[in-house]
N, C-alpha and C positions, 0 to 999 in steps of 0.2 A: 790828800793826807789820810784819807780814810784805807786810802789801797795800800800804804805804807805801815800804817798801824796794824790793819789786819793780817798783813802778810807777815810780822814779827809774831805772829800766835798761830805760825805755821798751817795757815789757810791758803791754799792755792786759789789765786783769783785772775779772772780777766775783766780789766778796765776799758770799758767803751763811753766812747765821747758824745755820741749820739743814740736814738731810738732804733735808727735804721741799722747801726752797726752793732747794737745789740741783739737785734733779732737775727741777724746774719751769724753771729756766734753761736746764738741759741741754737741755730738749725745745722749747725757744721758740729758742734762740741757737745759733751756732755756734763751737767752742772749738777749740785745738791741744793741750790739755793740761789736766788735773784735778789740782788738789792738794788731797787728802783727808784731813781730819784725824778719826782714829779716835774722839776724846772729842768727841762732838755733842749738844747737847738732842733730845730725840724719838728718832727711830730713829738708828742710831751709824754710823759709817764704812764696818762691814763688812758691814752691811744695803743701805747706799747704793751700795758696790760691787759687791753681789750685784745690784742692780738695773740698774746702768748695764751690765754684763756680759750682760744679757739680750740688748743690742741695739746695743750701741755698745763700738767697739774703742779709743776714745782712749785714749792713755797716760794713767796714773793713779800719781802718788806719793804712799804712805801716811806720814802723819806719826804716829808711835807714840810712847807713852810709854817712857822708859828701861825695861830689865829686861821688858817685856812681850813677850819672844820668842815666845808661843803666838800674839798678837794679829800679829806679824809675819809667821808662817809662814801662817796661816791667811788674811792679806792677798793673799800670794803667790799661795798657793793659790786663791784666789778671781778672779785675774786682775790683781792691781796689778801694775806694772813695776816699780819700786821703792819702797823704803820708806825714811824715815828716823827715827833715834830722838830724842825731845826728851831733854834740851836739844840745841841744835845753832845751827852761824853759818850765819847767814843766807846769806852766800857761798858755803856748800856746797849750799846748796838751788838758788840760782841756777845753779851750776856742772852741777847735775844737769838741770834745767832746759832750760839750754841743749844739753846733751849730747842728751838725749832729743828735741828741737825739731831737730836736726842730724839726728838719725838718720832722723827721719820727715820729710823734706825730700821732695818728688818729686824722681825721677831724671831730669835733665835730657839724659842720655845714652843712648843706645842701650846696653841691659845685656842679656845672653844669659840666656835661661832655664836654670835649672839643673834636671838630673834626674837622680834616681838609683832606680832601679828603678820601682814606680808612685809614685813623689813627684816631684811636680815644684814650681818655685817661680820666680815671675816678678818680679824687684826693681824693674821699672818700675812694674806696678800693686800690687805688693806686696799678692800675692795667692799663695795655696799650695794645691794639690790632691793628693790621693791618690785613685789609681784614677779620676779625673776629676771627684772628688767634693771640694767647696770645703772647705778646713780652716778654721775660726775662732779665729786666732790673736791674742794680744795682740803688741804691737809688741814687745816684748823676747823671747818664744817667736819671731816671725818671724824676727829678728834669728840667735839661736841656731842655728836650722834651716838658715839661708842658711850659717851658719860650718862646721856640721857638711856639708852638701850639696857644699861647695866642695873638701871633703878626704876624700870617701868611705873608709873603712878606716885612715882615720890618725887618732890620737890629736889633739885639741884641748885644751890646757893650761886650767885654769880661769881662769886670768890673762886669758887670751887672749877667752876668752868674757866674762867680765865687762866688759873695754876694751871689744869689739865691741858686747854686746848691750845694756849698761849706761852705757858712756862713762866708766868710772871703774875706778880700780886694784881688786883683790879686797882686801876687808879680812880680817883674821884674824877667825877663827868666822864667816866671812859664809858662810849657809848659803843664800843668795838664788839663786845659780845651780841649785844641787841641787834647791832647789824647783821653779824654773822648767822643769828636765828633767824631772823626774817629770810633771809637768803637760802639757809637749810629747809625752812617752811614751803618756801615758793617752791625749791626743787622737788619736796615729797609731794607737794601738792601736784605739782606738774606731770610727776609718772603716772599718774592718773588710778593708779592701783592701789593707792595706802589707804587704810582706812584709821589710821592712827592721826593724831594731831599732836602738835607742841604748842604747850599753855602757858601762858604768864603768870607768874604767883606775883602779884604787884609789891616791890618792895623785898623780894625773897630772891626769886630765881623763876627756873623754869622746868617744867615736866613733861615726859612723853606720855599721853594717854590713850592706852591700848584699844582700838576697835570702836573708838568712838565718833566717828565720822570726821569730817572739814571741819574746820571751825565755821562758825557763823559768819 
């Protein structure tokens, strides 16, 4: 059903019935985005996502069963860019696909590299570094970091982060931004050279603190 619906919007698709088939297709062909259902025969979607993230940063939208909050959180922690709970309106999925594809389009204009302390981010090449070492970020993590680097020391509210990084409004009880921030913070700290920290302003949003050391 989703294949037929999305195809009518001039989206070229490859339909894979199993996780193994999907991984083989990904190794053979080039794609712009992956829609990944958790409920798959054989290896499940979370296992497939882990395999994808070992070598690939393609945007991934996870499809989860309603009420499976644990699966959603795990999916985001494993590197999914966004998730959609079943049942859902296909128009919502199409809107999220469009938002992610717009966000990941190559930059056509010259864009300045953002630098705060040991962190640098190049929007044109969509690369980020800490102390000269490459950071392996998902598309959503990249957009969140870009947003925080643009206003160091200033709180960016979660609604703005959701609009910028996910291309959609912040939904009630939606913890996806919090999970992406946690992943991003771990990657910055894991890089070893970062003197910057991402701090939570409770009830408001997040800010990047330049040169203040790691979180206690």
